[in-house]
PDB file of N, H, CA, C and O in Angstrom:
ATOM      1  N   MET A   1     114.044 100.172  93.419  1.00  0.00           N
ATOM      2  CA  MET A   1     112.989  99.066  93.357  1.00  0.00           C
ATOM      3  C   MET A   1     112.749  99.043  91.893  1.00  0.00           C
ATOM      4  O   MET A   1     113.115  99.955  91.152  1.00  0.00           O
ATOM      5  N   ALA A   2     112.028  97.814  91.436  1.00  0.00           N
ATOM      6  H   ALA A   2     111.730  97.074  92.039  1.00  0.00           H
ATOM      7  CA  ALA A   2     111.746  97.415  90.233  1.00  0.00           C
ATOM      8  C   ALA A   2     110.612  98.289  89.676  1.00  0.00           C
ATOM      9  O   ALA A   2     110.533  98.549  88.476  1.00  0.00           O
ATOM     10  N   MET A   3     109.642  98.780  90.694  1.00  0.00           N
ATOM     11  H   MET A   3     109.707  98.569  91.669  1.00  0.00           H
ATOM     12  CA  MET A   3     108.550  99.675  90.379  1.00  0.00           C
ATOM     13  C   MET A   3     109.072 100.909  89.900  1.00  0.00           C
ATOM     14  O   MET A   3     108.616 101.405  88.870  1.00  0.00           O
ATOM     15  N   LYS A   4     110.083 101.510  90.617  1.00  0.00           N
ATOM     16  H   LYS A   4     110.453 101.107  91.454  1.00  0.00           H
ATOM     17  CA  LYS A   4     110.535 102.934  90.126  1.00  0.00           C
ATOM     18  C   LYS A   4     111.091 102.760  88.791  1.00  0.00           C
ATOM     19  O   LYS A   4     110.710 103.535  87.914  1.00  0.00           O
ATOM     20  N   SER A   5     111.994 101.793  88.498  1.00  0.00           N
ATOM     21  H   SER A   5     112.303 101.164  89.211  1.00  0.00           H
ATOM     22  CA  SER A   5     112.642 101.698  87.101  1.00  0.00           C
ATOM     23  C   SER A   5     111.592 101.380  86.077  1.00  0.00           C
ATOM     24  O   SER A   5     111.735 101.741  84.909  1.00  0.00           O
ATOM     25  N   ALA A   6     110.600 100.752  86.465  1.00  0.00           N
ATOM     26  H   ALA A   6     110.484 100.458  87.414  1.00  0.00           H
ATOM     27  CA  ALA A   6     109.491 100.433  85.439  1.00  0.00           C
ATOM     28  C   ALA A   6     108.889 101.834  84.986  1.00  0.00           C
ATOM     29  O   ALA A   6     108.684 102.102  83.802  1.00  0.00           O
ATOM     30  N   ILE A   7     108.642 102.644  85.970  1.00  0.00           N
ATOM     31  H   ILE A   7     108.808 102.425  86.931  1.00  0.00           H
ATOM     32  CA  ILE A   7     108.117 104.057  85.646  1.00  0.00           C
ATOM     33  C   ILE A   7     109.004 104.925  84.961  1.00  0.00           C
ATOM     34  O   ILE A   7     108.577 105.816  84.227  1.00  0.00           O
ATOM     35  N   GLY A   8     110.140 104.737  85.142  1.00  0.00           N
ATOM     36  H   GLY A   8     110.487 104.013  85.738  1.00  0.00           H
ATOM     37  CA  GLY A   8     111.231 105.680  84.419  1.00  0.00           C
ATOM     38  C   GLY A   8     111.696 106.731  85.160  1.00  0.00           C
ATOM     39  O   GLY A   8     111.764 106.648  86.386  1.00  0.00           O
ATOM     40  N   ASN A   9     112.104 107.948  84.413  1.00  0.00           N
ATOM     41  H   ASN A   9     112.049 108.016  83.417  1.00  0.00           H
ATOM     42  CA  ASN A   9     112.617 108.899  85.191  1.00  0.00           C
ATOM     43  C   ASN A   9     111.528 110.123  85.366  1.00  0.00           C
ATOM     44  O   ASN A   9     111.861 111.287  85.590  1.00  0.00           O
ATOM     45  N   ASP A  10     110.382 109.735  85.247  1.00  0.00           N
ATOM     46  H   ASP A  10     110.112 108.790  85.065  1.00  0.00           H
ATOM     47  CA  ASP A  10     109.197 110.759  85.441  1.00  0.00           C
ATOM     48  C   ASP A  10     109.213 111.120  87.079  1.00  0.00           C
ATOM     49  O   ASP A  10     108.741 110.373  87.936  1.00  0.00           O
ATOM     50  N   SER A  11     109.726 112.163  87.295  1.00  0.00           N
ATOM     51  H   SER A  11     110.110 112.771  86.599  1.00  0.00           H
ATOM     52  CA  SER A  11     109.899 112.704  88.959  1.00  0.00           C
ATOM     53  C   SER A  11     108.445 112.562  89.393  1.00  0.00           C
ATOM     54  O   SER A  11     108.148 111.861  90.360  1.00  0.00           O
ATOM     55  N   ALA A  12     107.455 113.291  88.610  1.00  0.00           N
ATOM     56  H   ALA A  12     107.696 113.860  87.824  1.00  0.00           H
ATOM     57  CA  ALA A  12     106.170 113.431  89.119  1.00  0.00           C
ATOM     58  C   ALA A  12     105.479 112.105  89.485  1.00  0.00           C
ATOM     59  O   ALA A  12     104.897 111.942  90.558  1.00  0.00           O
ATOM     60  N   SER A  13     105.582 111.153  88.508  1.00  0.00           N
ATOM     61  H   SER A  13     106.055 111.286  87.637  1.00  0.00           H
ATOM     62  CA  SER A  13     104.962 109.941  88.733  1.00  0.00           C
ATOM     63  C   SER A  13     105.661 109.166  89.891  1.00  0.00           C
ATOM     64  O   SER A  13     105.038 108.466  90.690  1.00  0.00           O
ATOM     65  N   ARG A  14     107.084 109.363  89.911  1.00  0.00           N
ATOM     66  H   ARG A  14     107.589 109.932  89.261  1.00  0.00           H
ATOM     67  CA  ARG A  14     107.756 108.638  91.001  1.00  0.00           C
ATOM     68  C   ARG A  14     107.434 109.132  92.375  1.00  0.00           C
ATOM     69  O   ARG A  14     107.367 108.430  93.385  1.00  0.00           O
ATOM     70  N   GLN A  15     107.214 110.611  92.284  1.00  0.00           N
ATOM     71  H   GLN A  15     107.268 111.180  91.464  1.00  0.00           H
ATOM     72  CA  GLN A  15     106.932 111.156  93.718  1.00  0.00           C
ATOM     73  C   GLN A  15     105.505 110.756  94.248  1.00  0.00           C
ATOM     74  O   GLN A  15     105.303 110.468  95.428  1.00  0.00           O
ATOM     75  N   SER A  16     104.491 110.761  93.236  1.00  0.00           N
ATOM     76  H   SER A  16     104.654 110.995  92.278  1.00  0.00           H
ATOM     77  CA  SER A  16     103.383 110.353  93.752  1.00  0.00           C
ATOM     78  C   SER A  16     103.088 108.776  93.991  1.00  0.00           C
ATOM     79  O   SER A  16     102.145 108.340  94.650  1.00  0.00           O
ATOM     80  N   LEU A  17     104.034 108.039  93.358  1.00  0.00           N
ATOM     81  H   LEU A  17     104.801 108.394  92.822  1.00  0.00           H
ATOM     82  CA  LEU A  17     104.243 106.474  93.804  1.00  0.00           C
ATOM     83  C   LEU A  17     104.764 106.337  95.158  1.00  0.00           C
ATOM     84  O   LEU A  17     104.260 105.539  95.948  1.00  0.00           O
ATOM     85  N   GLU A  18     105.836 107.145  95.485  1.00  0.00           N
ATOM     86  H   GLU A  18     106.246 107.794  94.843  1.00  0.00           H
ATOM     87  CA  GLU A  18     106.379 107.217  96.877  1.00  0.00           C
ATOM     88  C   GLU A  18     105.475 107.661  97.876  1.00  0.00           C
ATOM     89  O   GLU A  18     105.556 107.162  98.999  1.00  0.00           O
ATOM     90  N   GLU A  19     104.524 108.631  97.597  1.00  0.00           N
ATOM     91  H   GLU A  19     104.458 109.036  96.685  1.00  0.00           H
ATOM     92  CA  GLU A  19     103.487 109.258  98.423  1.00  0.00           C
ATOM     93  C   GLU A  19     102.524 107.973  98.764  1.00  0.00           C
ATOM     94  O   GLU A  19     102.141 107.645  99.887  1.00  0.00           O
ATOM     95  N   VAL A  20     102.237 107.344  97.549  1.00  0.00           N
ATOM     96  H   VAL A  20     102.548 107.611  96.637  1.00  0.00           H
ATOM     97  CA  VAL A  20     101.137 106.150  97.929  1.00  0.00           C
ATOM     98  C   VAL A  20     101.699 105.166  98.664  1.00  0.00           C
ATOM     99  O   VAL A  20     101.004 104.604  99.510  1.00  0.00           O
ATOM    100  N   LEU A  21     102.943 104.819  98.485  1.00  0.00           N
ATOM    101  H   LEU A  21     103.507 105.276  97.797  1.00  0.00           H
ATOM    102  CA  LEU A  21     103.716 103.704  99.262  1.00  0.00           C
ATOM    103  C   LEU A  21     103.796 104.303 100.743  1.00  0.00           C
ATOM    104  O   LEU A  21     103.473 103.596 101.697  1.00  0.00           O
ATOM    105  N   ALA A  22     104.192 105.492 100.899  1.00  0.00           N
ATOM    106  H   ALA A  22     104.455 106.066 100.124  1.00  0.00           H
ATOM    107  CA  ALA A  22     104.239 105.899 102.171  1.00  0.00           C
ATOM    108  C   ALA A  22     102.895 105.705 103.119  1.00  0.00           C
ATOM    109  O   ALA A  22     102.813 105.308 104.282  1.00  0.00           O
ATOM    110  N   GLN A  23     101.903 106.119 102.218  1.00  0.00           N
ATOM    111  H   GLN A  23     101.969 106.441 101.273  1.00  0.00           H
ATOM    112  CA  GLN A  23     100.443 106.101 103.040  1.00  0.00           C
ATOM    113  C   GLN A  23     100.239 104.650 103.372  1.00  0.00           C
ATOM    114  O   GLN A  23      99.904 104.279 104.497  1.00  0.00           O
ATOM    115  N   LEU A  24     100.473 103.752 102.249  1.00  0.00           N
ATOM    116  H   LEU A  24     100.745 104.053 101.335  1.00  0.00           H
ATOM    117  CA  LEU A  24     100.264 102.239 102.625  1.00  0.00           C
ATOM    118  C   LEU A  24     101.034 101.754 103.792  1.00  0.00           C
ATOM    119  O   LEU A  24     100.488 101.037 104.631  1.00  0.00           O
ATOM    120  N   MET A  25     102.272 102.107 103.890  1.00  0.00           N
ATOM    121  H   MET A  25     102.716 102.689 103.209  1.00  0.00           H
ATOM    122  CA  MET A  25     103.152 101.779 104.935  1.00  0.00           C
ATOM    123  C   MET A  25     102.543 102.283 106.234  1.00  0.00           C
ATOM    124  O   MET A  25     102.416 101.508 107.181  1.00  0.00           O
ATOM    125  N   GLU A  26     102.135 103.648 106.318  1.00  0.00           N
ATOM    126  H   GLU A  26     102.238 104.277 105.548  1.00  0.00           H
ATOM    127  CA  GLU A  26     101.516 104.093 107.513  1.00  0.00           C
ATOM    128  C   GLU A  26     100.352 103.580 107.868  1.00  0.00           C
ATOM    129  O   GLU A  26     100.062 103.579 109.065  1.00  0.00           O
ATOM    130  N   LEU A  27      99.528 103.086 106.985  1.00  0.00           N
ATOM    131  H   LEU A  27      99.764 103.086 106.013  1.00  0.00           H
ATOM    132  CA  LEU A  27      98.293 102.544 107.213  1.00  0.00           C
ATOM    133  C   LEU A  27      98.704 101.016 107.879  1.00  0.00           C
ATOM    134  O   LEU A  27      98.165 100.640 108.920  1.00  0.00           O
ATOM    135  N   ALA A  28      99.521 100.343 107.300  1.00  0.00           N
ATOM    136  H   ALA A  28      99.958 100.649 106.454  1.00  0.00           H
ATOM    137  CA  ALA A  28      99.874  99.084 107.686  1.00  0.00           C
ATOM    138  C   ALA A  28     100.487  99.166 109.251  1.00  0.00           C
ATOM    139  O   ALA A  28     100.275  98.328 110.128  1.00  0.00           O
ATOM    140  N   GLY A  29     101.236 100.287 109.372  1.00  0.00           N
ATOM    141  H   GLY A  29     101.409 100.968 108.659  1.00  0.00           H
ATOM    142  CA  GLY A  29     101.900 100.450 110.809  1.00  0.00           C
ATOM    143  C   GLY A  29     100.861 100.675 111.764  1.00  0.00           C
ATOM    144  O   GLY A  29     100.967 100.172 112.882  1.00  0.00           O
ATOM    145  N   GLN A  30      99.636 101.535 111.387  1.00  0.00           N
ATOM    146  H   GLN A  30      99.549 101.944 110.479  1.00  0.00           H
ATOM    147  CA  GLN A  30      98.539 101.699 112.273  1.00  0.00           C
ATOM    148  C   GLN A  30      97.864 100.499 112.700  1.00  0.00           C
ATOM    149  O   GLN A  30      97.549 100.295 113.873  1.00  0.00           O
ATOM    150  N   LYS A  31      97.617  99.611 111.632  1.00  0.00           N
ATOM    151  H   LYS A  31      97.873  99.776 110.680  1.00  0.00           H
ATOM    152  CA  LYS A  31      96.773  98.147 111.805  1.00  0.00           C
ATOM    153  C   LYS A  31      97.621  97.365 112.738  1.00  0.00           C
ATOM    154  O   LYS A  31      97.047  96.742 113.631  1.00  0.00           O
ATOM    155  N   GLN A  32      98.953  97.316 112.642  1.00  0.00           N
ATOM    156  H   GLN A  32      99.419  97.823 111.917  1.00  0.00           H
ATOM    157  CA  GLN A  32      99.872  96.635 113.538  1.00  0.00           C
ATOM    158  C   GLN A  32      99.694  97.136 114.992  1.00  0.00           C
ATOM    159  O   GLN A  32      99.562  96.366 115.943  1.00  0.00           O
ATOM    160  N   LEU A  33      99.700  98.423 115.086  1.00  0.00           N
ATOM    161  H   LEU A  33      99.807  99.048 114.313  1.00  0.00           H
ATOM    162  CA  LEU A  33      99.491  99.085 116.383  1.00  0.00           C
ATOM    163  C   LEU A  33      98.148  98.758 116.997  1.00  0.00           C
ATOM    164  O   LEU A  33      98.032  98.500 118.195  1.00  0.00           O
ATOM    165  N   TRP A  34      97.216  98.775 116.214  1.00  0.00           N
ATOM    166  H   TRP A  34      97.310  98.985 115.241  1.00  0.00           H
ATOM    167  CA  TRP A  34      95.726  98.451 116.658  1.00  0.00           C
ATOM    168  C   TRP A  34      95.694  96.867 116.785  1.00  0.00           C
ATOM    169  O   TRP A  34      94.711  96.367 117.332  1.00  0.00           O
ATOM    170  N   GLY A  35      96.612  96.130 116.358  1.00  0.00           N
ATOM    171  H   GLY A  35      97.410  96.537 115.914  1.00  0.00           H
ATOM    172  CA  GLY A  35      96.328  94.621 116.523  1.00  0.00           C
ATOM    173  C   GLY A  35      95.539  94.121 115.535  1.00  0.00           C
ATOM    174  O   GLY A  35      95.222  92.937 115.639  1.00  0.00           O
ATOM    175  N   GLY A  36      95.095  94.828 114.472  1.00  0.00           N
ATOM    176  H   GLY A  36      95.353  95.790 114.388  1.00  0.00           H
ATOM    177  CA  GLY A  36      94.125  94.322 113.390  1.00  0.00           C
ATOM    178  C   GLY A  36      94.874  93.580 112.480  1.00  0.00           C
ATOM    179  O   GLY A  36      94.326  93.061 111.508  1.00  0.00           O
TER     180      GLY A  36
END
């Protein structure tokens, strides 16, 4: 992903980014399940 390459090799930042993306995807999935 372009975002990861933009951050670089900082594993900590990359991990936090992945966690945020995972949360956003989970919220999006919940909204779809709720029909919102």
